[in-house]
N, C-alpha and C positions, 0 to 999 in steps of 0.2 A: 071724101068717100065714107060711106056709112059702114059702121061695124056693129057687130052684136056679140055680147059677152054671155057665154053659157057656163053653168056650173061645172060641166065636164072638162072645160078648159083648165080650170083650177086643178083638177086631179092630175091632168097631163103635165101641168106646170110643176106640180109637186115632184113628180117622177123625174122630170128634167133636172130639177135642182139636186135631186139625189144622185143622178148620173154625173152631174158636175162636181160632186163631192163637196157641196156646200155644207157648212156646219149645221147641226140641228137647230141652234138658236137662230141662224140666218134663215133657214127654211121656214121656221115658225113665223118669224117677222114678216118675210115677204108674203107668205100666204095670208097673214092677218091684214096687211096693208092692201093687198089686192082684193080681199074680201070686203074691206071698207069701201073701196071704190066700186065693187060689184053692188053692194047695198045702195050706193048712191045713184047708179045709173040703171040698176035692174037689168031685165033682159030686153029692154028697149034698144033700138038701134041708136047709135050715137056717132058724132063726128068730133074732129079736133076742137070744135067750138065747145062741146060739152066738157072735154077734158080740161080746157082752159077755165071753164066755170068751176069745175071741181077743184082746180088748183087755187083759185080765189077763195073758194068755200073753206079749204083747209086752214087758211090763215085766219079765219074767223073763230076757229076752234083750238088751234095749236100754235105754238111758237113757230117762227120761221125755220128754226133748226129741225124740229119735229116734222114740219110740213115737207121740208126738203128730203128728209129720210123716207117719208111715205111716197114722195114723187119718184125718188130713185127706185123704189120697189116696183112701182107700176111701169116705169120705163123698162126695167128688166123683163117684166111680163109682156109688154108691147113688142119688144125685140124678139122674144121667144115666139110670139104669134106672127112675126113678120110685119107688124104694124109700125114700121119705123116712122111713118109720117105722123103718128099720134104722140111721139115722145115729146116731152115739154122740158124747158129749161128750169133749173132750180132757182129759188130766190137768192139774190146776192146778199150776203151777210157781212157786216163790218166786223172784223175780228176784234174781240175784246182783249185789251192789254192786261186786264185784271180778272181774277176769279172772284165772283160774288161771295161775299163773306157769309151770307146766309146759306150757302151751299157747300162751303169748304169744311170738311171734317178735320178737326185738329187732333193732334196726338193725345192731348189730355182727354178729349171727348171719346176718342177710340178706347182709351184705357178704361173709361167709365162704362163703356158698352161691355167690355170684357168682364168687368167686375159685376155688372148687373146680370149678366148671363150666369156668372158663378153663384151669385146670391139666389138666383132662381133655380139652381141645381140643374141647369141645362148645359151639361158638359159638352155635348155634341156641338151646340151652337157656339159656345165659348171657343172651342178649338177651330171651328170653321172660320170664325172671324179672325182668329190669330193666324191661321194658315193662309188665307187670302192676303191679309196685310203683310205677313212676314215673308211671302214669296213673290207677291205681285201677280199671281195668276188670275185669270178670269174665273168667274163663278162657274161657268160651263166646263172649266178645266179641272174642277175638283175631283172628277172621276179618275184622273191620272195620279192623284195621291193615293196610292195603293199600299198595302201592307209590304209588298216587295220593294216599292220605292222608298218607303220610310226606313227599312233595314239598310238600304243602299245609300241613304242620305241624299238621294236625288231622284227626280222624276223626269221622264221624257214626254213632252207634250206634243201632240200632233194636232194642230188647229189651223184651219184655212189653208191646208196644203203645205204648211211649214212645220218643221220639227224643231224644237228647242229644248235645251237642258235646264231644268229647274233645280237649284240647290235647296236642301232642307237643312236649315241651321241647327246646330247641336241642341240648343234649348228646346226648339220646336220638336225635333226628332224625339227628345226624351219624353215630352208631353204626349206625343202621338203614340209612342211605344207603350206607355202606361195605359193609355185609353184602349189601344188594340188589345192588350192583355185583359183589362177589366171587361171589355165587351166580347172577348172570346172570338175575335175576328181572325180567321185563319189565313185568308188570302183575298185578293181583289181590293175594290174601293174601300177606303176607310170610313167614309161618311155615307152610311146607308140607312134606309128606313127599316122598320120592323120586318118588312117583306124582303129585305136584302137588296132593294133597288137603290141606285144613287139618289141622294136627296135632291129634289128639284129646285130650280132657281126660284120658283114662286114661293115655296115653303121657307126658303132661307130669307127672302125678302120680307115675308109676313112675320117670321119669328124675330127678325132684327127690328122691325117696326114696333113690335110689342115691347121692346126694351127701352124705348125712347123716354117714357115718363119716369121710369125707375132710374135711368141713367142721367136724366136731366139734359138730354140732347134733343135738339129740334128735329122732328121727323123729316124735314126737307133735306137733312144732311145724312140721313141713315138709309143706305142701300148698299148692296154688295160691291158695286163698281167704285163707290167712293173710297173703299178700303184699298183698291188698286191705285187710286189717285194718291192716297196718303203714302203708300209704298214708294211711288215714283218721286214725289216731292222730297221725301226723306232721303232716298238714295241719291238724288241729284244734289241735295244740300251737302252731302258728303263727298261725292265723286266729282261733280261738275262735268260729267262726260255724257252728253246727250246721245251720242252714238251708241255707247255701250248700253245705256238705259233702253234705247229703242230695241236693241237685240234682246235684252232680258224680257221686255214686255211683249215681244213678238210683233212689233210694228214694222211694216214695210217702208213707211215714210216717216222721217224725223219730224215733219210738220204735225203729224198726229201726236207724237210724243211731246211736242211743245205745249199742246193743250193741257197735258197732264201736270205741267210744272209751273204754270203761271201763278203768280202770287196775288194776294188780295191787295186792294188799294191801300189799306192801312200798313201792310208790310212794306209795300213799295215806298210809301211816304216815310216810314221809319228809316229805310236805307238811304233815301235822299238826304234826310236830316243828318245822318251819320257822316255824310260826305264833307260837311263843314266848309262849304264853298262860299257861304255868305259871310262877309267880313264885317 
């Protein structure tokens, strides 16, 4: 059966996602991915055959993981439109046992990023980096780090329909209180722009990338979500409790948490050598 995609459908889809109480980040991603599909097919009529061609096209431009993410978005859109017959299967991906070393941010590199932000007199970025890494929150959840939360030493995060409690450790609380006082922030979100709006994900990503050269860290390792991964690996290294870590990170499935704590091949090899099983 032929279908036709019109721009007004995207507006209705956006409203639908808001009514479903999807997070702002999810809404933006879904809309972006559906727009990419719209740019591919235009307002011409299309069938399942064109959708399958689009699926193959994605693999020429993106990794299988990214392609799957984009396919998931258009599947949600198709179901919203009632076009269930257009939904496509995602690519099967062999799970990696190791984290690519060129993407894993180490604790030493994290510390160099913090020091680089300090040298550049960017106190806000310095504390944003430490807050994400020190609490394990998502960059989109920084808005819940408020003056009130800092005073209470804990924040309550509402994300993806789930509420969880985030503790702010004493040393981080001390730094944030000093920053709040210097910036004369009376209430609400701690990390805001000059206009008083929460700092955007894009600005944090850009500012972190700008630190790479000074910090001597590969740009491929420097993005906000990697700080969350570092928190997860560090916590698991101490606690060895994946269920507790999943709760702290706000994961519904432990399988998602497993992705955060996989080690590099070098680290895995070192552990195997320490087993001393070869006589």
